[in-house]
MARTOR-21832 format. One record per residue (C-alpha): residue in three letters; chain; x, y, z. Coordinates in Angstrom, 3 decimals. Layout:
<midrens>
{rest->ALA | kette->A | xx->X | yy->Y | zz->Z} .
...
</midrens>
This chain:
<midrens>
{rest->MET | kette->A | xx->22.784 | yy->28.203 | zz->7.995} .
{rest->LYS | kette->A | xx->25.912 | yy->26.598 | zz->6.577} .
{rest->ALA | kette->A | xx->25.596 | yy->22.850 | zz->6.018} .
{rest->PHE | kette->A | xx->28.182 | yy->20.582 | zz->7.591} .
{rest->ALA | kette->A | xx->30.124 | yy->18.315 | zz->5.254} .
{rest->LEU | kette->A | xx->30.149 | yy->14.600 | zz->5.976} .
{rest->THR | kette->A | xx->33.319 | yy->13.143 | zz->7.423} .
{rest->GLY | kette->A | xx->35.138 | yy->10.386 | zz->5.592} .
{rest->GLU | kette->A | xx->33.769 | yy->7.824 | zz->8.041} .
{rest->GLU | kette->A | xx->30.215 | yy->9.090 | zz->7.581} .
{rest->ARG | kette->A | xx->30.544 | yy->8.922 | zz->3.795} .
{rest->GLN | kette->A | xx->31.812 | yy->5.358 | zz->4.075} .
{rest->GLN | kette->A | xx->28.898 | yy->4.386 | zz->6.338} .
{rest->SER | kette->A | xx->26.482 | yy->5.998 | zz->3.884} .
{rest->ARG | kette->A | xx->27.941 | yy->4.000 | zz->0.984} .
{rest->ILE | kette->A | xx->27.739 | yy->0.773 | zz->2.986} .
{rest->ARG | kette->A | xx->24.122 | yy->1.458 | zz->3.923} .
{rest->SER | kette->A | xx->23.245 | yy->2.235 | zz->0.298} .
{rest->ALA | kette->A | xx->24.848 | yy->-1.038 | zz->-0.802} .
{rest->GLU | kette->A | xx->22.953 | yy->-2.947 | zz->1.899} .
{rest->LYS | kette->A | xx->19.667 | yy->-1.401 | zz->0.757} .
{rest->ALA | kette->A | xx->20.397 | yy->-2.312 | zz->-2.849} .
{rest->VAL | kette->A | xx->21.005 | yy->-5.934 | zz->-1.879} .
{rest->ILE | kette->A | xx->17.836 | yy->-6.113 | zz->0.213} .
{rest->CYS | kette->A | xx->15.779 | yy->-4.591 | zz->-2.620} .
{rest->LEU | kette->A | xx->17.216 | yy->-7.135 | zz->-5.059} .
{rest->ILE | kette->A | xx->16.339 | yy->-10.022 | zz->-2.738} .
{rest->ILE | kette->A | xx->12.771 | yy->-8.725 | zz->-2.340} .
{rest->ARG | kette->A | xx->12.326 | yy->-8.405 | zz->-6.101} .
{rest->MET | kette->A | xx->13.743 | yy->-11.906 | zz->-6.695} .
{rest->TYR | kette->A | xx->11.378 | yy->-13.364 | zz->-4.097} .
{rest->LEU | kette->A | xx->8.378 | yy->-11.608 | zz->-5.651} .
{rest->LYS | kette->A | xx->9.393 | yy->-12.728 | zz->-9.123} .
{rest->ALA | kette->A | xx->9.561 | yy->-16.346 | zz->-7.939} .
{rest->VAL | kette->A | xx->6.089 | yy->-16.084 | zz->-6.425} .
{rest->GLU | kette->A | xx->4.684 | yy->-14.238 | zz->-9.449} .
{rest->LYS | kette->A | xx->6.052 | yy->-16.757 | zz->-11.965} .
{rest->THR | kette->A | xx->4.780 | yy->-19.829 | zz->-10.105} .
{rest->SER | kette->A | xx->1.541 | yy->-18.610 | zz->-8.566} .
{rest->ARG | kette->A | xx->-1.906 | yy->-17.380 | zz->-9.552} .
{rest->VAL | kette->A | xx->-3.613 | yy->-14.155 | zz->-8.552} .
{rest->ILE | kette->A | xx->-7.389 | yy->-14.431 | zz->-8.851} .
{rest->ILE | kette->A | xx->-9.325 | yy->-11.198 | zz->-8.390} .
{rest->GLU | kette->A | xx->-13.054 | yy->-11.763 | zz->-8.042} .
{rest->GLY | kette->A | xx->-14.967 | yy->-9.235 | zz->-10.111} .
{rest->GLU | kette->A | xx->-11.777 | yy->-7.816 | zz->-11.599} .
{rest->GLU | kette->A | xx->-13.605 | yy->-6.610 | zz->-14.702} .
{rest->LYS | kette->A | xx->-15.670 | yy->-4.229 | zz->-12.545} .
{rest->ILE | kette->A | xx->-12.616 | yy->-2.472 | zz->-11.112} .
{rest->GLY | kette->A | xx->-11.926 | yy->0.691 | zz->-13.046} .
{rest->PRO | kette->A | xx->-9.790 | yy->3.804 | zz->-12.676} .
{rest->ASP | kette->A | xx->-10.697 | yy->6.660 | zz->-10.347} .
{rest->ILE | kette->A | xx->-11.016 | yy->4.493 | zz->-7.232} .
{rest->MET | kette->A | xx->-9.524 | yy->4.372 | zz->-3.750} .
{rest->ALA | kette->A | xx->-8.253 | yy->0.878 | zz->-2.930} .
{rest->GLY | kette->A | xx->-7.999 | yy->-0.156 | zz->0.713} .
{rest->TYR | kette->A | xx->-6.359 | yy->-3.298 | zz->2.088} .
{rest->TRP | kette->A | xx->-4.882 | yy->-4.497 | zz->5.364} .
{rest->HIS | kette->A | xx->-1.260 | yy->-3.668 | zz->6.160} .
{rest->GLY | kette->A | xx->-0.488 | yy->-7.342 | zz->6.684} .
{rest->ASP | kette->A | xx->-1.385 | yy->-8.029 | zz->3.035} .
{rest->GLY | kette->A | xx->1.084 | yy->-5.474 | zz->1.717} .
{rest->THR | kette->A | xx->3.340 | yy->-8.087 | zz->0.092} .
{rest->GLY | kette->A | xx->0.433 | yy->-9.846 | zz->-1.594} .
{rest->MET | kette->A | xx->-0.840 | yy->-6.495 | zz->-2.826} .
{rest->TYR | kette->A | xx->2.350 | yy->-5.982 | zz->-4.832} .
{rest->LEU | kette->A | xx->1.276 | yy->-8.903 | zz->-7.001} .
{rest->VAL | kette->A | xx->-2.356 | yy->-7.750 | zz->-7.109} .
{rest->LEU | kette->A | xx->-1.314 | yy->-4.264 | zz->-8.231} .
{rest->ALA | kette->A | xx->1.057 | yy->-5.755 | zz->-10.806} .
{rest->LYS | kette->A | xx->-1.914 | yy->-7.551 | zz->-12.354} .
{rest->LEU | kette->A | xx->-4.143 | yy->-4.478 | zz->-12.248} .
{rest->MET | kette->A | xx->-1.395 | yy->-2.324 | zz->-13.792} .
{rest->LYS | kette->A | xx->-1.918 | yy->-4.151 | zz->-17.092} .
{rest->ARG | kette->A | xx->-5.119 | yy->-2.158 | zz->-17.644} .
{rest->LEU | kette->A | xx->-5.003 | yy->0.539 | zz->-14.947} .
{rest->PRO | kette->A | xx->-1.670 | yy->2.188 | zz->-15.711} .
{rest->ASP | kette->A | xx->-1.707 | yy->4.940 | zz->-13.062} .
{rest->ILE | kette->A | xx->-1.647 | yy->3.415 | zz->-9.584} .
{rest->ALA | kette->A | xx->-0.188 | yy->5.316 | zz->-6.642} .
{rest->VAL | kette->A | xx->0.300 | yy->3.851 | zz->-3.163} .
{rest->ILE | kette->A | xx->0.517 | yy->5.884 | zz->0.049} .
{rest->VAL | kette->A | xx->3.799 | yy->4.851 | zz->1.679} .
{rest->THR | kette->A | xx->5.594 | yy->5.831 | zz->4.858} .
{rest->ALA | kette->A | xx->8.372 | yy->8.411 | zz->4.481} .
{rest->ASP | kette->A | xx->10.736 | yy->6.558 | zz->6.824} .
{rest->GLU | kette->A | xx->13.376 | yy->4.036 | zz->5.777} .
{rest->ARG | kette->A | xx->10.858 | yy->1.203 | zz->5.429} .
{rest->GLY | kette->A | xx->9.299 | yy->3.158 | zz->2.604} .
{rest->ASP | kette->A | xx->12.540 | yy->3.016 | zz->0.612} .
{rest->PHE | kette->A | xx->12.113 | yy->-0.717 | zz->0.057} .
{rest->ILE | kette->A | xx->8.399 | yy->-0.405 | zz->-0.718} .
{rest->GLU | kette->A | xx->9.038 | yy->2.374 | zz->-3.214} .
{rest->ASP | kette->A | xx->11.680 | yy->0.282 | zz->-4.981} .
{rest->VAL | kette->A | xx->9.230 | yy->-2.601 | zz->-5.481} .
{rest->LEU | kette->A | xx->6.425 | yy->-0.303 | zz->-6.621} .
{rest->LYS | kette->A | xx->8.707 | yy->1.285 | zz->-9.214} .
{rest->HIS | kette->A | xx->9.645 | yy->-2.201 | zz->-10.416} .
{rest->TYR | kette->A | xx->5.978 | yy->-2.905 | zz->-11.147} .
{rest->GLY | kette->A | xx->5.307 | yy->0.516 | zz->-12.646} .
{rest->ALA | kette->A | xx->3.331 | yy->1.987 | zz->-9.745} .
{rest->ARG | kette->A | xx->4.109 | yy->5.195 | zz->-7.882} .
{rest->ALA | kette->A | xx->4.860 | yy->5.719 | zz->-4.199} .
{rest->LEU | kette->A | xx->3.352 | yy->8.707 | zz->-2.402} .
{rest->ARG | kette->A | xx->5.815 | yy->9.120 | zz->0.474} .
{rest->MET | kette->A | xx->4.118 | yy->10.639 | zz->3.505} .
{rest->PRO | kette->A | xx->5.190 | yy->11.138 | zz->7.142} .
{rest->ASP | kette->A | xx->3.423 | yy->8.993 | zz->9.700} .
{rest->GLY | kette->A | xx->0.661 | yy->10.207 | zz->12.019} .
{rest->LEU | kette->A | xx->-0.123 | yy->13.868 | zz->12.540} .
{rest->ARG | kette->A | xx->3.012 | yy->14.938 | zz->10.681} .
{rest->MET | kette->A | xx->1.142 | yy->14.106 | zz->7.480} .
{rest->ARG | kette->A | xx->-1.157 | yy->17.112 | zz->7.885} .
{rest->LYS | kette->A | xx->1.217 | yy->19.536 | zz->6.173} .
{rest->ARG | kette->A | xx->1.431 | yy->17.223 | zz->3.161} .
{rest->PHE | kette->A | xx->-2.306 | yy->16.553 | zz->2.940} .
{rest->PRO | kette->A | xx->-2.864 | yy->19.096 | zz->0.126} .
{rest->GLU | kette->A | xx->-0.399 | yy->17.108 | zz->-2.011} .
{rest->LEU | kette->A | xx->-2.308 | yy->13.899 | zz->-1.348} .
{rest->MET | kette->A | xx->-5.575 | yy->15.602 | zz->-2.190} .
{rest->GLN | kette->A | xx->-4.187 | yy->16.815 | zz->-5.495} .
{rest->GLU | kette->A | xx->-3.100 | yy->13.267 | zz->-6.344} .
{rest->ALA | kette->A | xx->-6.464 | yy->11.824 | zz->-5.308} .
{rest->LYS | kette->A | xx->-8.340 | yy->14.213 | zz->-7.587} .
{rest->GLN | kette->A | xx->-6.333 | yy->13.257 | zz->-10.664} .
{rest->ALA | kette->A | xx->-8.580 | yy->11.688 | zz->-13.302} .
{rest->GLY | kette->A | xx->-7.786 | yy->8.059 | zz->-13.989} .
{rest->THR | kette->A | xx->-5.622 | yy->7.597 | zz->-10.900} .
{rest->VAL | kette->A | xx->-6.038 | yy->4.709 | zz->-8.464} .
{rest->ILE | kette->A | xx->-4.914 | yy->5.554 | zz->-4.929} .
{rest->ALA | kette->A | xx->-4.124 | yy->2.547 | zz->-2.727} .
{rest->ALA | kette->A | xx->-3.375 | yy->2.496 | zz->1.000} .
{rest->ALA | kette->A | xx->-3.286 | yy->0.153 | zz->3.961} .
{rest->LEU | kette->A | xx->-6.449 | yy->0.808 | zz->5.947} .
{rest->ASP | kette->A | xx->-4.746 | yy->0.119 | zz->9.272} .
{rest->GLY | kette->A | xx->-1.343 | yy->1.502 | zz->8.333} .
{rest->PRO | kette->A | xx->1.256 | yy->2.503 | zz->8.983} .
{rest->LEU | kette->A | xx->1.444 | yy->1.333 | zz->12.597} .
{rest->GLY | kette->A | xx->-1.947 | yy->-0.119 | zz->13.507} .
{rest->PRO | kette->A | xx->-3.882 | yy->-1.045 | zz->15.564} .
{rest->LEU | kette->A | xx->-4.462 | yy->-4.231 | zz->13.584} .
{rest->TYR | kette->A | xx->-7.616 | yy->-4.295 | zz->11.403} .
{rest->GLU | kette->A | xx->-8.716 | yy->-0.859 | zz->12.613} .
{rest->PRO | kette->A | xx->-9.265 | yy->1.441 | zz->9.611} .
{rest->LYS | kette->A | xx->-7.921 | yy->4.966 | zz->9.722} .
{rest->LYS | kette->A | xx->-9.919 | yy->7.834 | zz->8.266} .
{rest->LEU | kette->A | xx->-7.357 | yy->8.974 | zz->5.660} .
{rest->LEU | kette->A | xx->-8.413 | yy->6.955 | zz->2.600} .
{rest->PHE | kette->A | xx->-12.097 | yy->7.695 | zz->3.193} .
{rest->LEU | kette->A | xx->-11.471 | yy->11.408 | zz->3.620} .
{rest->LEU | kette->A | xx->-9.537 | yy->11.455 | zz->0.345} .
{rest->ALA | kette->A | xx->-12.328 | yy->9.506 | zz->-1.364} .
{rest->LYS | kette->A | xx->-14.955 | yy->11.971 | zz->-0.166} .
{rest->GLU | kette->A | xx->-13.023 | yy->15.053 | zz->-1.228} .
{rest->ALA | kette->A | xx->-12.071 | yy->13.528 | zz->-4.607} .
{rest->ASP | kette->A | xx->-15.585 | yy->12.103 | zz->-5.133} .
{rest->LYS | kette->A | xx->-14.222 | yy->8.622 | zz->-5.852} .
{rest->GLU | kette->A | xx->-15.463 | yy->5.187 | zz->-4.828} .
{rest->VAL | kette->A | xx->-13.761 | yy->3.108 | zz->-2.169} .
{rest->TRP | kette->A | xx->-12.971 | yy->-0.541 | zz->-2.911} .
{rest->TYR | kette->A | xx->-11.998 | yy->-2.992 | zz->-0.178} .
{rest->PHE | kette->A | xx->-9.457 | yy->-5.672 | zz->-1.134} .
{rest->ARG | kette->A | xx->-9.408 | yy->-8.805 | zz->1.047} .
{rest->LEU | kette->A | xx->-6.685 | yy->-11.344 | zz->0.326} .
{rest->SER | kette->A | xx->-6.416 | yy->-15.032 | zz->1.167} .
{rest->TYR | kette->A | xx->-3.595 | yy->-17.437 | zz->0.386} .
{rest->SER | kette->A | xx->-3.356 | yy->-21.139 | zz->-0.328} .
{rest->ARG | kette->A | xx->0.244 | yy->-21.128 | zz->0.915} .
{rest->ALA | kette->A | xx->1.820 | yy->-18.368 | zz->2.974} .
{rest->VAL | kette->A | xx->3.964 | yy->-17.709 | zz->6.020} .
{rest->ARG | kette->A | xx->2.713 | yy->-15.180 | zz->8.551} .
{rest->SER | kette->A | xx->5.020 | yy->-13.239 | zz->10.834} .
{rest->LYS | kette->A | xx->3.541 | yy->-13.328 | zz->14.318} .
{rest->THR | kette->A | xx->6.312 | yy->-11.060 | zz->15.590} .
{rest->ARG | kette->A | xx->4.947 | yy->-8.127 | zz->13.582} .
{rest->TRP | kette->A | xx->1.946 | yy->-6.117 | zz->14.716} .
{rest->ASP | kette->A | xx->0.254 | yy->-6.615 | zz->11.323} .
{rest->ILE | kette->A | xx->0.740 | yy->-10.434 | zz->11.263} .
{rest->HIS | kette->A | xx->2.278 | yy->-9.925 | zz->7.821} .
{rest->ALA | kette->A | xx->1.608 | yy->-12.572 | zz->5.171} .
{rest->TYR | kette->A | xx->4.380 | yy->-13.707 | zz->2.828} .
{rest->PRO | kette->A | xx->2.885 | yy->-15.775 | zz->-0.008} .
{rest->LEU | kette->A | xx->4.947 | yy->-18.787 | zz->-1.041} .
{rest->PRO | kette->A | xx->5.780 | yy->-19.947 | zz->-4.567} .
{rest->PHE | kette->A | xx->3.256 | yy->-22.263 | zz->-6.233} .
{rest->SER | kette->A | xx->0.384 | yy->-20.712 | zz->-4.319} .
{rest->THR | kette->A | xx->-2.929 | yy->-19.084 | zz->-5.184} .
{rest->ILE | kette->A | xx->-3.758 | yy->-15.591 | zz->-3.990} .
{rest->ARG | kette->A | xx->-7.486 | yy->-14.941 | zz->-4.021} .
{rest->VAL | kette->A | xx->-8.735 | yy->-11.393 | zz->-3.826} .
{rest->ARG | kette->A | xx->-12.263 | yy->-10.394 | zz->-2.976} .
{rest->ALA | kette->A | xx->-12.656 | yy->-6.848 | zz->-4.249} .
{rest->GLU | kette->A | xx->-15.713 | yy->-5.317 | zz->-2.622} .
{rest->ARG | kette->A | xx->-17.199 | yy->-2.073 | zz->-3.901} .
{rest->ILE | kette->A | xx->-17.908 | yy->0.094 | zz->-0.869} .
{rest->GLY | kette->A | xx->-18.981 | yy->3.132 | zz->-2.856} .
{rest->ARG | kette->A | xx->-18.678 | yy->6.847 | zz->-2.267} .
{rest->VAL | kette->A | xx->-18.209 | yy->8.369 | zz->1.174} .
{rest->ASP | kette->A | xx->-20.310 | yy->11.222 | zz->2.512} .
{rest->SER | kette->A | xx->-19.869 | yy->13.693 | zz->5.352} .
{rest->GLY | kette->A | xx->-22.216 | yy->11.791 | zz->7.651} .
{rest->GLN | kette->A | xx->-20.144 | yy->8.611 | zz->7.373} .
{rest->LEU | kette->A | xx->-16.976 | yy->10.524 | zz->8.168} .
{rest->LYS | kette->A | xx->-18.645 | yy->12.223 | zz->11.113} .
{rest->ASN | kette->A | xx->-19.806 | yy->8.859 | zz->12.468} .
{rest->PHE | kette->A | xx->-16.638 | yy->7.056 | zz->11.444} .
{rest->GLU | kette->A | xx->-16.532 | yy->4.775 | zz->14.500} .
{rest->GLU | kette->A | xx->-19.805 | yy->3.256 | zz->13.360} .
{rest->TYR | kette->A | xx->-18.972 | yy->3.354 | zz->9.643} .
{rest->LYS | kette->A | xx->-15.700 | yy->1.451 | zz->10.007} .
{rest->LYS | kette->A | xx->-17.445 | yy->-1.517 | zz->11.620} .
{rest->ARG | kette->A | xx->-18.304 | yy->-2.779 | zz->8.136} .
{rest->PHE | kette->A | xx->-14.620 | yy->-3.623 | zz->7.724} .
{rest->ALA | kette->A | xx->-14.466 | yy->-5.780 | zz->10.848} .
{rest->VAL | kette->A | xx->-12.403 | yy->-8.965 | zz->10.412} .
{rest->ARG | kette->A | xx->-14.145 | yy->-11.993 | zz->11.867} .
</midrens>
């Protein structure tokens, strides 16, 4: 099928949108740099975190996790984050590239099934850390999805659960994930909990298994 060429107006709109994205990405990076330069990231038990793990966190801590991953990248150089394939993922991918991590762009929901073999191949790579929001990309809030655990089981890698808290942060109550934006001159504390390997029984009884991640 012959592709249709863009009209002059469409090309202009595309250029404007690209410029807008570039500005937004720059603002995000400047904000993160200000937080990074003036704040502390304290990861409890950091020395125990090695390569070949699956790192899970809550979607609302996605911004804080940029700074956590930046710190981990200093000794775990291959970190890949599962990211939505829609436009929101463009901004996330830009930040991840800035910190040296990789974005694994995947469609949301059931549309991911066709791309699952690609994810599995990434998960099985030796020395690779795969990170993902447990309740992403669209919730419900604090309800883990099965994806990261399924990847961990098939790749025979341990799951680690990253819980973040902030001394100073603004939370967006208009977003489903109650997203946290850490402020400059703050402390981000991370409790990294080793969950361990996942077996078939835990996946089969996932409704019971996921209760260990309940937020109280």
